[in-house]
SEDRENMI-901788 format. One line per field, with one value per residue (C-alpha): residue in one letter; y negated, z negated, x; residue number from 0. Coordinates in Angstrom, 2 decimals. Each point is the difference from the previous one (the first is absolute). Example, Ala and Ser with C-alpha at 12.3 -4.5 7.8 and 13.67 -1.06 7.14 Angstrom:
residues 2
residuo: [A  S]
y: [4.50  -3.44]
z: [-7.80  0.66]
x: [12.30  1.37]
num: [0  1]
end
This chain:
residues 457
residuo: [X  X  X  X  X  X  X  X  X  X  X  X  X  X  X  X  X  X  X  X  X  X  X  X  X  X  X  X  X  X  X  X  X  X  X  X  X  X  X  X  X  X  X  X  X  X  X  X  X  X  X  X  X  X  X  X  X  X  X  X  X  X  X  X  X  X  X  X  X  X  X  X  X  X  X  X  X  X  X  X  X  X  X  X  X  X  X  X  X  X  X  X  X  X  X  X  X  X  X  X  X  X  X  X  X  X  X  X  X  X  X  X  X  X  X  X  X  X  X  X  X  X  X  X  X  X  X  X  X  X  X  X  X  X  X  X  X  X  X  X  X  X  X  X  X  X  X  X  X  X  X  X  X  X  X  X  X  X  X  X  X  X  X  X  X  X  X  X  X  X  X  X  X  X  X  X  X  X  X  X  X  X  X  X  X  X  X  X  X  X  X  X  X  X  X  X  X  X  X  X  X  X  X  X  X  X  X  X  X  X  X  X  X  X  X  X  X  X  X  X  X  X  X  X  X  X  X  X  X  X  X  X  X  X  X  X  X  X  X  X  X  X  X  X  X  X  X  X  X  X  X  X  X  X  X  X  X  X  X  X  X  X  X  X  X  X  X  X  X  X  X  X  X  X  X  X  X  X  X  X  X  X  X  X  X  X  X  X  X  X  X  X  X  X  X  X  X  X  X  X  X  X  X  X  X  X  X  X  X  X  X  X  X  X  X  X  X  X  X  X  X  X  X  X  X  X  X  X  X  X  X  X  X  X  X  X  X  X  X  X  X  X  X  X  X  X  X  X  X  X  X  X  X  X  X  X  X  X  X  X  X  X  X  X  X  X  X  X  X  X  X  X  X  X  X  X  X  X  X  X  X  X  X  X  X  X  X  X  X  X  X  X  X  X  X  X  X  X  X  X  X  X  X  X  X  X  X  X  X  X  X  X  X  X  X  X  X  X  X  X  X  X  X  X  X  X  X  X  X  X  X  X  X  X  X  X  X  X  X  X  X  X  X  X  X  X  X  X  X  X  X  X  X  X  X  X  X]
y: [3.32  -2.72  0.73  -2.10  0.44  -1.02  0.74  -0.19  0.29  -0.45  -0.67  3.70  0.61  -2.90  1.80  3.15  -2.14  -1.47  3.34  1.15  -3.06  0.88  3.57  -1.80  -2.35  2.44  1.82  -3.00  -0.79  -3.99  -1.15  -2.77  -2.14  -0.33  3.17  -0.89  0.51  3.34  3.19  1.93  -1.55  1.43  -0.72  0.72  0.20  -0.38  2.13  -1.20  -1.34  -0.38  -3.56  1.13  3.14  -2.33  -2.38  3.09  1.55  -3.48  -0.53  3.46  -0.85  -3.37  1.25  3.03  -2.74  -0.50  3.81  -1.09  -2.77  0.66  1.79  3.99  1.19  -0.74  1.49  -0.35  0.82  -0.80  0.55  0.09  2.91  1.96  -0.56  0.62  1.93  2.29  -2.49  -2.43  2.29  0.74  -3.56  -1.80  2.02  -3.40  0.88  2.03  0.83  0.06  0.46  0.66  -0.91  3.39  0.33  -3.14  2.41  0.88  -3.28  -0.36  3.41  -0.49  -3.51  1.70  2.80  -2.43  -2.25  2.30  2.71  -2.46  2.21  -0.37  1.71  3.05  -1.18  2.55  0.60  -0.73  1.59  -2.33  -1.97  -3.44  1.64  1.77  -1.69  0.47  0.87  -2.71  0.32  -1.58  -3.44  -0.09  -2.88  0.00  -1.66  -2.85  -0.89  0.00  -2.06  -3.30  -2.68  -1.91  -2.44  -2.22  -0.85  -1.26  3.00  3.88  2.69  3.03  3.03  2.02  2.48  1.58  1.42  -0.14  2.40  -2.35  1.58  -3.15  1.49  -2.81  0.29  2.20  -0.68  3.19  1.83  -2.04  -0.48  2.99  -0.12  -2.63  0.80  -1.97  -0.89  0.61  -3.04  0.22  -0.37  -2.98  -1.92  1.00  -1.41  -3.39  -0.47  0.19  -2.50  -2.18  0.09  -1.08  -2.87  0.89  -2.41  1.50  3.68  1.24  3.36  1.81  3.71  0.72  -0.15  -1.35  0.81  3.87  -0.37  2.91  2.10  2.68  0.35  -1.54  1.09  -3.64  -3.28  -1.57  -3.29  -2.29  1.80  -0.34  -3.79  -0.38  1.68  -2.09  -3.11  0.59  -0.52  -3.46  -0.99  0.55  -3.05  1.25  3.24  0.77  3.27  0.53  2.17  0.97  1.95  -1.24  3.03  -0.10  -3.52  1.08  -2.57  1.03  -1.27  -3.21  -0.52  0.85  -2.59  -2.71  0.27  0.36  -3.47  1.89  1.76  -2.02  -0.55  1.49  3.13  1.24  2.43  1.38  0.56  0.38  -0.29  -1.29  2.24  3.27  1.74  -0.75  0.46  3.49  0.86  -1.25  2.14  -2.87  0.52  -3.03  -1.66  -3.66  -0.26  1.55  -2.42  -3.09  1.15  0.26  -3.45  -1.32  1.66  -1.42  -3.60  0.00  1.18  -2.07  -3.18  -0.78  3.27  0.53  2.68  1.28  2.52  1.61  1.10  2.06  -0.90  1.98  3.35  2.55  -0.41  -3.25  -1.74  -3.86  0.50  1.35  -2.65  -2.78  1.86  -0.49  -3.58  -0.90  1.52  -1.93  -3.18  0.89  1.43  -2.86  2.23  -2.27  1.97  2.50  1.94  1.50  3.12  1.04  3.98  1.85  3.47  2.21  3.44  2.84  -1.89  0.81  -3.52  0.65  2.77  -2.24  -0.60  -3.75  -1.36  -3.81  -1.82  -2.26  -3.33  0.71  0.55  -3.05  -2.16  1.32  -0.64  -3.63  -0.65  1.46  -2.05  -2.95  -0.10  1.11  -3.18  -2.39  1.88  -0.08  -3.61  -0.63  1.95  -1.79  -3.44  0.98  0.35  -3.85  -1.70  3.24  0.97  2.95  1.74  0.49  2.55  -2.12  2.26  -2.29  -3.55  -1.87  -0.72  -3.69  0.75  -2.01  2.95  3.09  2.77  2.88  1.89  0.23  2.86  0.05  0.68  3.33  -0.28  0.15  0.28  -3.12  -3.45  -2.46  -2.76  -3.25  -2.28  -3.50  -0.54  -3.16  1.73  -0.25  3.97  1.73  3.29  0.04  0.67  3.36  2.99  -2.36  -0.63  -3.43  -1.16  -2.07  -1.75  0.90  -3.18  0.99  3.41  1.47  2.94  2.53  -2.03  -2.57  -3.39  -0.93  -2.50  1.32  -1.16  -0.92  -1.29  1.54  -2.60]
z: [19.67  -2.16  -2.91  -3.04  -2.53  -3.65  -1.20  -3.90  -1.98  1.21  3.33  0.24  -0.07  2.78  2.42  -0.47  0.85  3.04  1.37  -0.48  1.82  2.70  0.17  0.51  2.77  1.77  0.29  1.30  -3.29  -0.55  -2.96  -1.85  -3.22  -0.91  -2.10  1.18  3.71  -0.76  1.29  -2.19  -3.23  -1.20  -3.50  -0.54  -4.00  -2.85  -2.95  -1.67  -3.26  -1.49  1.30  3.48  -0.32  -1.33  3.01  2.54  -1.55  0.04  3.49  1.28  -1.83  1.63  3.49  -0.60  0.09  3.73  0.56  -0.32  2.68  3.26  -1.39  0.87  -1.48  -3.15  -0.29  -2.90  -0.09  -1.93  -3.65  -1.95  2.26  -0.26  -3.78  -0.55  2.92  -1.64  -2.31  2.81  2.05  -2.84  -1.03  3.20  2.57  1.88  1.58  3.16  -0.02  -2.73  1.44  -2.35  0.73  0.40  2.76  1.96  2.68  1.15  -0.75  3.46  0.25  -3.00  1.45  3.31  -1.83  -1.78  2.76  2.94  -1.63  -2.47  -2.79  -3.30  -0.21  -2.36  -3.16  -1.14  -3.54  -1.29  -2.89  -0.23  -3.17  -0.50  -1.86  3.14  2.65  3.26  3.04  2.56  3.86  1.80  0.84  4.08  1.77  2.12  -2.83  -0.36  3.86  0.65  -3.15  0.31  -1.99  -2.15  -1.79  3.14  2.32  -2.72  -1.98  -0.21  -2.68  1.04  -1.96  -0.26  -2.37  -1.55  -3.47  -3.28  -1.76  -3.07  -2.16  -2.46  -2.71  0.36  3.78  2.03  3.42  0.21  -0.59  2.57  2.79  -0.83  0.03  1.78  3.71  2.43  3.33  2.65  0.55  3.70  -0.26  -2.27  2.27  2.98  -1.80  -1.11  3.57  0.84  -2.55  1.04  3.62  -1.12  -1.49  -3.68  -1.74  -3.38  -0.76  -3.57  -0.90  -2.42  -1.72  -3.43  -0.69  2.84  -1.62  0.40  3.64  1.78  -2.99  0.96  3.70  -0.12  -3.68  -0.97  0.06  3.57  -0.94  0.44  3.32  1.08  -0.75  1.98  3.09  -0.13  -0.08  3.59  1.29  1.19  0.28  -3.88  -1.79  -3.51  -1.75  -3.60  -2.05  -2.93  -2.88  -0.76  -3.42  -2.03  0.10  3.64  -0.04  1.22  0.96  3.35  0.32  -1.75  2.61  2.80  -1.00  -0.81  3.41  2.29  0.62  1.31  -3.08  -2.87  -3.11  -1.98  -2.36  -1.08  -2.81  -2.31  -3.51  -1.96  -3.32  -1.82  -3.25  0.51  -2.31  2.36  3.20  -1.03  -0.76  3.43  1.55  1.48  1.27  -1.28  -3.38  -0.83  0.12  3.50  1.07  -1.22  1.87  3.23  -0.33  -0.77  3.22  2.03  -1.36  0.27  3.52  1.38  -2.43  1.77  -0.09  -0.96  -2.62  -0.39  -2.49  -1.49  -3.51  -2.10  -3.47  -2.49  1.07  -2.60  -3.23  1.14  -3.49  -0.79  0.10  3.52  1.05  -1.23  1.80  3.12  -0.67  -0.94  3.23  2.11  -1.61  0.48  3.42  1.49  2.84  3.09  0.29  -2.44  0.08  -3.30  -0.38  -2.82  -0.59  1.62  -1.28  3.14  0.26  0.21  -0.74  -2.93  -1.61  -0.09  -2.49  -2.22  -3.41  -1.48  2.95  -0.16  -0.79  2.95  -2.07  -0.57  3.54  0.92  -2.57  0.94  3.76  -0.78  -1.98  2.95  2.73  -2.09  -0.18  3.78  0.78  -1.53  1.35  3.50  -0.40  -0.83  3.04  2.53  -1.39  0.85  3.61  0.32  2.24  1.63  3.89  0.98  3.18  0.04  2.06  0.70  -0.24  -0.44  -0.34  -2.80  0.69  0.27  2.28  -2.19  -0.99  1.81  -2.14  0.05  -1.97  -0.28  0.47  -3.91  -0.14  1.00  1.44  -2.54  -3.07  -0.07  0.20  2.91  1.81  0.66  2.72  0.47  3.45  1.94  3.54  1.92  1.14  -3.41  1.70  2.38  -2.65  -1.30  0.25  0.32  -2.33  -1.44  -1.95  -2.90  -3.13  -3.41  -1.55  -2.69  -1.86  -1.49  -2.28  2.82  3.44  1.23  2.03  2.76  2.85  3.31  1.92  3.33  1.85  -2.45  -2.84]
x: [-32.68  1.32  2.25  0.89  3.08  0.48  3.43  0.60  3.18  3.51  1.93  0.81  -3.78  -0.32  2.25  -2.44  -2.86  1.78  0.88  -3.79  -1.00  2.53  -1.64  -3.59  1.24  2.00  -3.47  -1.88  -1.77  -0.47  1.35  -2.27  0.69  -3.61  -1.36  -3.49  0.94  1.95  -1.46  2.72  1.71  3.32  1.21  3.73  0.12  2.51  0.13  3.24  -1.52  -3.46  -0.68  0.53  -2.16  -2.72  0.46  -0.17  -3.08  -1.73  1.12  -1.39  -3.33  -0.34  0.92  -2.62  -2.67  0.75  -1.07  -3.60  0.66  1.93  3.04  -0.38  3.18  1.97  3.47  2.38  3.52  3.06  1.47  -3.16  -1.34  3.35  -0.26  -3.69  -1.28  -2.40  -1.50  -0.54  -1.87  -2.38  -0.48  -0.21  -2.11  -0.50  3.48  0.01  3.80  2.64  3.59  2.88  3.57  1.39  -2.74  1.17  1.43  -3.45  -1.66  -1.36  -1.18  -2.23  -1.35  -0.94  -1.61  -2.10  -0.65  -0.41  -2.15  -1.71  0.42  1.71  3.36  -0.13  1.75  2.32  0.67  3.36  1.67  2.80  0.04  1.73  2.96  0.99  2.09  -1.50  1.73  -0.55  0.28  3.02  0.07  -0.61  1.42  -3.16  -2.08  2.46  0.30  -3.67  -1.04  -1.66  1.95  -2.60  2.20  0.26  3.07  2.50  0.79  -0.58  0.70  1.72  -0.16  3.45  -1.23  -3.22  -0.50  2.17  2.27  1.00  -2.72  -0.35  -2.36  -2.54  -0.45  -2.30  1.59  1.91  -3.37  -1.85  2.39  2.67  3.59  2.22  0.19  2.21  -0.58  2.73  2.27  -0.64  -3.45  0.03  2.34  -2.30  -3.05  2.05  0.90  -3.85  -1.07  2.81  -1.02  -3.44  1.45  0.19  2.23  0.13  0.56  -1.03  1.56  -2.21  -0.17  -0.81  3.85  1.85  3.42  -1.03  0.07  1.91  0.93  -2.50  1.28  3.49  0.96  0.92  -1.64  0.08  -2.10  3.09  1.03  -3.52  0.03  3.16  -1.34  -3.35  2.19  1.05  -3.56  0.30  -3.72  -0.05  0.10  -0.27  0.22  -1.20  -0.28  -2.20  -0.30  3.60  0.56  2.96  2.13  -0.02  1.37  3.58  2.93  -0.07  -3.67  0.70  3.08  -2.33  -2.62  2.81  1.58  -2.96  -1.97  -2.81  -0.69  -1.95  1.96  -3.01  0.12  -3.28  1.30  -2.80  1.53  -3.12  1.64  3.30  -0.47  2.20  -2.56  -2.97  2.13  0.83  -3.42  -1.10  2.58  1.74  3.59  1.67  0.28  0.39  3.75  -0.08  -3.03  2.14  3.03  -1.95  -1.37  3.02  1.78  -2.62  -0.05  4.01  0.08  -2.94  -0.61  -3.23  -1.47  -3.78  -0.38  -3.71  -1.02  -2.99  -0.79  -2.32  -1.10  -1.84  1.60  -1.00  2.23  1.27  0.74  0.06  3.57  0.11  -2.14  2.40  2.88  -1.99  -1.09  3.67  1.07  -2.33  1.19  3.86  -0.29  -2.28  -1.44  -1.03  -3.05  -1.76  -3.08  -1.29  -2.77  -1.64  0.54  -2.82  -0.40  -0.21  -1.56  2.29  3.38  2.19  -0.31  -3.59  0.50  2.30  -0.98  -0.31  -1.88  0.07  -3.21  -1.38  0.00  3.55  0.94  -1.69  1.74  3.27  -0.70  -1.18  3.35  2.26  -1.87  0.00  3.81  0.38  -2.24  2.54  2.98  -1.73  -0.63  3.69  1.24  -2.52  1.35  3.67  -0.96  -0.94  2.30  1.34  -0.51  -1.59  -1.85  -3.38  -1.99  -3.37  -3.27  -2.74  -1.18  -2.00  -3.77  0.99  2.88  2.27  2.23  1.61  -0.13  2.72  2.69  3.61  2.00  0.13  -3.64  -1.81  -3.73  -3.00  2.07  2.16  -0.70  -0.32  1.65  -1.99  1.58  -1.32  -1.00  -1.30  -0.18  -2.88  0.14  1.18  -1.08  2.65  2.51  -1.78  2.23  3.12  3.05  0.33  3.04  -1.29  1.38  -1.88  -1.51  -2.18  -1.08  -3.06  -0.75  0.93  -0.12  2.34  -0.64  2.51  0.68  1.36  2.97  -1.34  -3.22  -2.42  0.75]
num: [0  1  2  3  4  5  6  7  8  9  10  11  12  13  14  15  16  17  18  19  20  21  22  23  24  25  26  27  28  29  30  31  32  33  34  35  36  37  38  39  40  41  42  43  44  45  46  47  48  49  50  51  52  53  54  55  56  57  58  59  60  61  62  63  64  65  66  67  68  69  70  71  72  73  74  75  76  77  78  79  80  81  82  83  84  85  86  87  88  89  90  91  92  93  94  95  96  97  98  99  100  101  102  103  104  105  106  107  108  109  110  111  112  113  114  115  116  117  118  119  120  121  122  123  124  125  126  127  128  129  130  131  132  133  134  135  136  137  138  139  140  141  142  143  144  145  146  147  148  149  150  151  152  153  154  155  156  157  158  159  160  161  162  163  164  165  166  167  168  169  170  171  172  173  174  175  176  177  178  179  180  181  182  183  184  185  186  187  188  189  190  191  192  193  194  195  196  197  198  199  200  201  202  203  204  205  206  207  208  209  210  211  212  213  214  215  216  217  218  219  220  221  222  223  224  225  226  227  228  229  230  231  232  233  234  235  236  237  238  239  240  241  242  243  244  245  246  247  248  249  250  251  252  253  254  255  256  257  258  259  260  261  262  263  264  265  266  267  268  269  270  271  272  273  274  275  276  277  278  279  280  281  282  283  284  285  286  287  288  289  290  291  292  293  294  295  296  297  298  299  300  301  302  303  304  305  306  307  308  309  310  311  312  313  314  315  316  317  318  319  320  321  322  323  324  325  326  327  328  329  330  331  332  333  334  335  336  337  338  339  340  341  342  343  344  345  346  347  348  349  350  351  352  353  354  355  356  357  358  359  360  361  362  363  364  365  366  367  368  369  370  371  372  373  374  375  376  377  378  379  380  381  382  383  384  385  386  387  388  389  390  391  392  393  394  395  396  397  398  399  400  401  402  403  404  405  406  407  408  409  410  411  412  413  414  415  416  417  418  419  420  421  422  423  424  425  426  427  428  429  430  431  432  433  434  435  436  437  438  439  440  441  442  443  444  445  446  447  448  449  450  451  452  453  454  455  456]
end
């Protein structure tokens, strides 16, 4: 039979989808990209915030329409299922199988039972509530080695841990994915070598908090050590790590990034706020002074480092004074990249029970003010790049063939800007998946224009 996949949410979820695709391919199913041709549809859902939940439900309902056509089985897995298992069974009888994250170790057995016997799996009742942190199965190396990479041949994500133990009061991840569990270093290196042999040029290391890597199995953070080991794999060109909480950015980690050419000078540090009052209510482990010191250290040691962060506005009890503190912090710090979220009240989280919930209009107004300021900062940052030289990984060409499109080492895929390289070559496609040295000639809001050195100009 043909099987189609829809993966929603973050890159960590995408890896689970890739592992599931690998399972189906191993058992000789044909993977198709058109839902109309699929006998089986698998949706991997996100349940992190309200907008993600709405997207997941709408996608399930949309795909359920195909049950009346060619599709025989609709399977739904992921964070939404883990979080609302019993409710979904009652609300969506169109779905043939719901698979919770904690049952991923028996995923294929459940699918086989559904398909081979042509029955709907008995849906066991769950007594777990969102306030309980589930015990998840251990991460198995096999699921990563057999996964099918869906991000193309230039880059791939590599998950070094599962779950989260930080317990920020606004976040449901610990209740969905369980506590942080690290993978063994040997397994990570083995998978990286496999990816490198397949031609992957950029490795993107992810976890809910990459700086927590190793603490549960080695009793101390091993991220810096792991990065140094991965740099020894000669086929890799770039190594990037994302989602590093500020308290985990050590002098050792900064030093390792500074001295290794393969590691992107790119720090993705979600600080969420600058007001000490709000940070404490969020159960964050750093204060404003500590955050400023971490940023100072990075910029002193690595002047050209890109610092990306994420913020939350409208957290319960956030006063106008708290927000002004955050806005001034953004103006002062001048983050290279910044994303802002309006606080989402999530079931079962401690913050959802806090008094003084902020009105939606106030959240939106504060969001707009932050992003308006960041747009100015981003434009200034981009203009500063004009005249500088860079190396670009070409990933595409424009429709008219006049531009090669790619990224620098300072740009993460899907979330950062692109570089448009002017080209007069008759065969621009031959440069896709190649590295080209360029000079920046102009900047747009979030993208750059460049001219190459060599025969593609």
